[in-house]
Backbone bond lengths (Angstrom), bond angles and torsions (degrees), N, CA, C in turn:
res aa  C-N    CA-C-N  psi(-1)  N-CA   C-N-CA  omega(-1)  CA-C   N-CA-C  phi
1 M - - - 1.446 - - 1.528 108.69 -
2 K 1.330 115.93 126.46 1.459 121.99 -179.54 1.530 108.86 -92.91
3 T 1.324 115.93 117.32 1.466 119.80 -177.35 1.526 111.98 -126.38
4 N 1.311 117.42 27.42 1.466 120.13 179.31 1.524 110.22 -61.30
5 G 1.295 116.11 128.08 1.454 121.38 174.89 1.516 115.02 82.73
6 L 1.319 118.66 -2.78 1.458 118.99 -179.31 1.522 112.20 -69.75
7 W 1.330 117.70 -26.68 1.469 119.41 178.82 1.524 110.36 -64.16
8 V 1.335 117.31 -32.05 1.468 120.33 176.83 1.533 109.23 -66.14
9 L 1.320 115.50 -42.82 1.462 120.51 177.98 1.525 110.76 -62.54
10 Y 1.317 117.05 -45.35 1.466 120.75 -179.83 1.534 111.30 -63.08
11 T 1.318 116.85 -39.24 1.468 120.44 178.22 1.523 110.72 -65.93
12 A 1.317 116.04 -42.97 1.467 119.85 179.29 1.525 110.73 -64.78
13 L 1.316 117.06 -40.36 1.463 119.86 177.98 1.521 111.72 -66.77
14 F 1.322 116.71 -36.40 1.459 119.88 176.37 1.528 110.33 -61.48
15 I 1.322 116.86 -45.45 1.465 120.68 179.43 1.524 110.32 -64.62
16 D 1.328 116.83 -39.77 1.459 121.24 178.67 1.527 110.83 -62.30
17 Q 1.314 117.42 -47.39 1.460 120.62 -179.86 1.523 111.76 -69.97
18 L 1.321 117.03 -29.48 1.462 120.92 174.88 1.526 109.98 -64.03
19 S 1.324 116.33 -41.29 1.465 119.41 178.25 1.521 110.70 -63.95
20 V 1.315 117.38 -39.39 1.467 120.63 176.38 1.529 109.54 -63.12
21 G 1.316 116.16 -43.84 1.454 120.51 -179.83 1.518 113.67 -65.17
22 L 1.307 117.11 -22.95 1.462 120.61 177.62 1.521 112.24 -88.55
23 V 1.323 117.33 -35.18 1.463 120.62 -174.76 1.524 112.29 -82.05
24 I 1.318 117.61 -47.13 1.469 120.96 -173.36 1.534 112.87 -58.66
25 P 1.333 120.34 -44.57 1.477 117.99 179.14 1.534 113.56 -66.49
26 L 1.320 117.66 -23.60 1.460 120.20 -178.74 1.527 113.47 -89.03
27 L 1.332 117.84 -17.63 1.459 120.61 -176.41 1.532 114.27 -59.99
28 P 1.327 120.64 -39.85 1.474 117.58 178.07 1.534 112.89 -61.19
29 Y 1.311 116.91 -40.10 1.462 120.52 179.31 1.526 111.28 -69.89
30 Y 1.324 115.73 -39.71 1.461 121.06 178.68 1.528 109.56 -66.10
31 S 1.326 116.92 -40.56 1.464 120.79 177.68 1.520 110.76 -63.74
32 Q 1.312 116.20 -42.35 1.462 120.45 179.23 1.524 110.44 -64.41
33 L 1.319 116.70 -38.23 1.464 121.38 177.21 1.523 111.34 -62.33
34 L 1.335 116.01 -32.39 1.464 120.84 179.71 1.525 112.38 -89.23
35 G 1.324 116.81 6.93 1.449 120.82 172.68 1.517 116.23 96.11
36 A 1.300 118.96 13.76 1.462 121.51 -178.87 1.524 110.69 -96.97
37 G 1.298 115.55 147.71 1.455 121.72 175.74 1.522 110.61 -95.40
38 P 1.327 117.11 -175.74 1.465 120.71 -178.73 1.530 113.95 -61.32
39 S 1.327 117.40 -37.84 1.466 119.08 -178.88 1.532 111.30 -68.39
40 L 1.312 117.15 -38.37 1.471 119.37 177.24 1.521 111.07 -68.58
41 Y 1.331 117.26 -35.29 1.460 119.52 175.49 1.529 110.59 -63.99
42 G 1.324 116.30 -41.02 1.459 119.89 176.03 1.516 111.95 -61.00
43 L 1.318 115.98 -39.27 1.467 120.60 176.72 1.527 111.16 -66.52
44 L 1.323 116.75 -35.44 1.461 121.35 176.99 1.523 111.12 -61.58
45 E 1.310 117.07 -46.83 1.464 120.75 179.67 1.524 111.67 -70.38
46 T 1.334 116.53 -32.97 1.459 119.91 175.87 1.517 110.83 -65.21
47 T 1.318 116.49 -39.88 1.463 120.64 177.58 1.517 110.35 -60.29
48 Y 1.313 117.08 -43.62 1.465 120.99 177.08 1.527 110.55 -58.19
49 G 1.330 116.67 -46.65 1.458 120.65 -179.17 1.520 112.75 -64.16
50 V 1.321 117.05 -40.66 1.465 120.72 179.30 1.523 110.22 -63.92
51 F 1.319 117.15 -44.28 1.463 119.36 179.88 1.524 111.94 -70.61
52 Q 1.306 117.84 -27.09 1.455 119.83 173.97 1.533 109.92 -69.82
53 L 1.312 116.71 -37.12 1.456 121.49 175.93 1.528 111.40 -64.83
54 I 1.317 116.72 -37.37 1.462 120.92 177.66 1.528 110.82 -71.76
55 G 1.321 117.26 -41.55 1.459 121.22 -174.97 1.510 115.08 -76.08
56 S 1.317 117.69 -23.56 1.462 120.54 -175.09 1.528 113.96 -61.00
57 P 1.324 120.47 -52.12 1.470 118.40 179.43 1.527 112.22 -67.47
58 F 1.324 116.22 -33.38 1.456 120.27 179.40 1.534 111.18 -64.09
59 M 1.329 116.21 -48.46 1.464 120.10 179.71 1.522 111.17 -68.94
60 G 1.333 117.42 -32.33 1.461 120.70 176.32 1.520 111.79 -63.16
61 R 1.333 116.19 -44.14 1.469 119.68 176.95 1.516 111.26 -64.31
62 L 1.318 116.10 -40.72 1.473 118.80 178.57 1.524 111.21 -64.40
63 S 1.331 117.45 -38.00 1.467 119.19 179.48 1.518 111.44 -68.91
64 D 1.321 117.76 -31.20 1.466 120.54 174.60 1.521 110.92 -68.97
65 K 1.315 116.24 -36.13 1.465 120.57 -175.43 1.524 112.97 -82.69
66 Y 1.339 117.33 -44.71 1.462 120.98 -172.52 1.526 114.49 -106.86
67 G 1.310 118.06 -7.86 1.457 120.47 178.79 1.511 112.35 108.37
68 R 1.314 113.98 149.51 1.471 120.39 -175.56 1.520 112.64 -70.02
69 K 1.336 116.96 -40.55 1.466 119.70 -175.77 1.525 111.55 -63.39
70 L 1.329 116.89 -43.38 1.462 120.16 -179.85 1.523 110.94 -62.93
71 I 1.310 116.72 -43.86 1.463 119.98 -178.54 1.527 110.82 -69.45
72 L 1.327 117.64 -34.90 1.466 119.69 174.60 1.529 110.75 -62.95
73 C 1.319 116.68 -41.74 1.475 120.05 177.87 1.530 110.81 -63.99
74 I 1.330 116.49 -42.76 1.466 120.04 177.47 1.525 110.31 -63.00
75 S 1.308 116.47 -40.65 1.453 121.02 179.65 1.529 111.39 -63.44
76 F 1.327 116.39 -45.29 1.465 119.66 178.66 1.530 111.03 -64.66
77 C 1.315 117.47 -42.01 1.473 120.48 179.17 1.526 110.91 -65.27
78 G 1.332 117.03 -39.54 1.460 120.27 176.81 1.513 112.03 -63.26
79 C 1.320 116.15 -37.92 1.472 120.21 177.78 1.520 110.87 -66.62
80 I 1.307 116.38 -42.66 1.467 119.84 177.96 1.519 110.02 -59.85
81 F 1.335 116.34 -45.06 1.463 121.28 178.95 1.532 110.65 -60.20
82 G 1.317 116.39 -47.23 1.463 120.28 -179.98 1.515 113.23 -64.41
83 Y 1.332 116.82 -40.64 1.465 119.86 179.36 1.533 111.09 -69.07
84 L 1.323 117.38 -33.89 1.469 119.33 174.76 1.523 110.72 -66.26
85 L 1.333 116.85 -41.44 1.471 119.57 175.71 1.527 110.92 -62.41
86 T 1.329 116.17 -38.06 1.460 120.13 177.55 1.528 110.55 -62.27
87 A 1.316 116.27 -41.07 1.468 120.57 -177.59 1.522 112.66 -66.77
88 I 1.327 117.21 -31.86 1.467 119.09 -176.39 1.521 113.00 -103.24
89 A 1.314 117.69 10.96 1.470 121.58 -176.37 1.528 111.09 -60.19
90 P 1.346 117.43 117.67 1.457 119.87 179.06 1.532 113.01 -84.56
91 S 1.337 117.14 -14.76 1.459 120.53 -179.15 1.525 109.30 -145.31
92 F 1.326 114.96 166.73 1.451 118.85 179.77 1.520 111.05 -67.36
93 F 1.325 118.29 -35.39 1.464 121.28 177.30 1.525 110.46 -61.25
94 F 1.317 117.12 -40.78 1.469 121.16 177.66 1.527 110.48 -65.86
95 L 1.317 116.19 -36.07 1.470 120.32 176.04 1.523 109.95 -63.15
96 F 1.332 116.52 -39.66 1.463 121.12 174.17 1.528 110.28 -57.48
97 L 1.318 116.29 -48.27 1.466 120.58 -179.52 1.520 111.98 -64.46
98 A 1.323 117.32 -30.97 1.467 120.98 179.97 1.517 111.77 -72.31
99 R 1.317 118.62 -28.67 1.463 121.61 -179.43 1.530 112.73 -77.12
100 I 1.330 117.48 -20.34 1.472 120.79 -178.13 1.523 112.29 -64.61
101 P 1.351 120.44 -51.33 1.471 117.75 179.80 1.530 112.77 -64.50
102 I 1.312 117.01 -30.85 1.466 118.76 177.52 1.521 109.50 -64.53
103 G 1.319 116.47 -43.38 1.454 119.96 178.56 1.519 112.80 -65.42
104 L 1.323 116.69 -39.58 1.467 119.86 -177.69 1.522 113.26 -68.09
105 V 1.318 117.44 -45.17 1.472 119.22 -170.98 1.518 114.74 -105.63
106 K 1.324 118.52 -5.70 1.463 119.15 -178.12 1.522 110.01 -81.04
107 Q 1.306 114.76 76.71 1.464 121.98 179.85 1.522 110.00 -117.19
108 T 1.313 116.09 35.37 1.463 120.17 -174.72 1.522 112.53 -65.31
109 I 1.306 117.86 -38.40 1.464 120.16 -177.13 1.525 110.70 -68.64
110 S 1.322 117.62 -49.49 1.464 119.57 -177.36 1.524 111.86 -65.70
111 V 1.318 117.77 -41.16 1.468 120.43 178.37 1.528 109.98 -69.11
112 S 1.320 117.38 -33.53 1.465 120.12 177.61 1.523 111.60 -66.72
113 Y 1.329 116.72 -38.37 1.464 119.80 175.16 1.526 109.99 -58.20
114 A 1.322 116.20 -45.04 1.462 119.99 179.86 1.532 110.88 -65.73
115 Y 1.332 117.26 -37.98 1.462 121.19 179.41 1.526 110.82 -64.17
116 V 1.321 116.42 -45.61 1.469 120.31 179.11 1.533 110.19 -64.38
117 S 1.309 115.74 -40.04 1.462 119.49 177.01 1.518 111.79 -61.80
118 D 1.324 117.14 -38.64 1.464 121.09 177.42 1.533 112.11 -70.37
119 A 1.335 116.57 -35.20 1.463 120.79 -173.59 1.512 113.85 -82.67
120 T 1.309 117.74 -19.42 1.459 120.69 -178.35 1.521 110.25 -114.04
121 Q 1.296 115.19 156.62 1.462 120.05 177.68 1.517 108.27 -121.11
122 G 1.302 115.33 150.86 1.455 117.05 175.72 1.400 113.69 133.25
């Protein structure tokens, strides 16, 4: 089994999931601070899920066409951009807009599955 470079992928995925683990528990409090109630917070998370559903086939096709590493880098950069927008959100509407790019390009898990499948045999 050829596993060259997979430790880099595993480390990057760990950092990616760590960021999710840090942001998601704080979002309800951050939303409340920006004036949103529970129903608006639910809509915020639903928006993220809908855009992730839209972005998944798109990013999958791009990873087939341009390569897994490039799309993983784009995905990580998009997440960084979205999380920075989340951090500086002055209003709940801006927080909504910040969650859209995260939902669209955060396809690290699915592209990583394909990368591992390509890198290993068996």
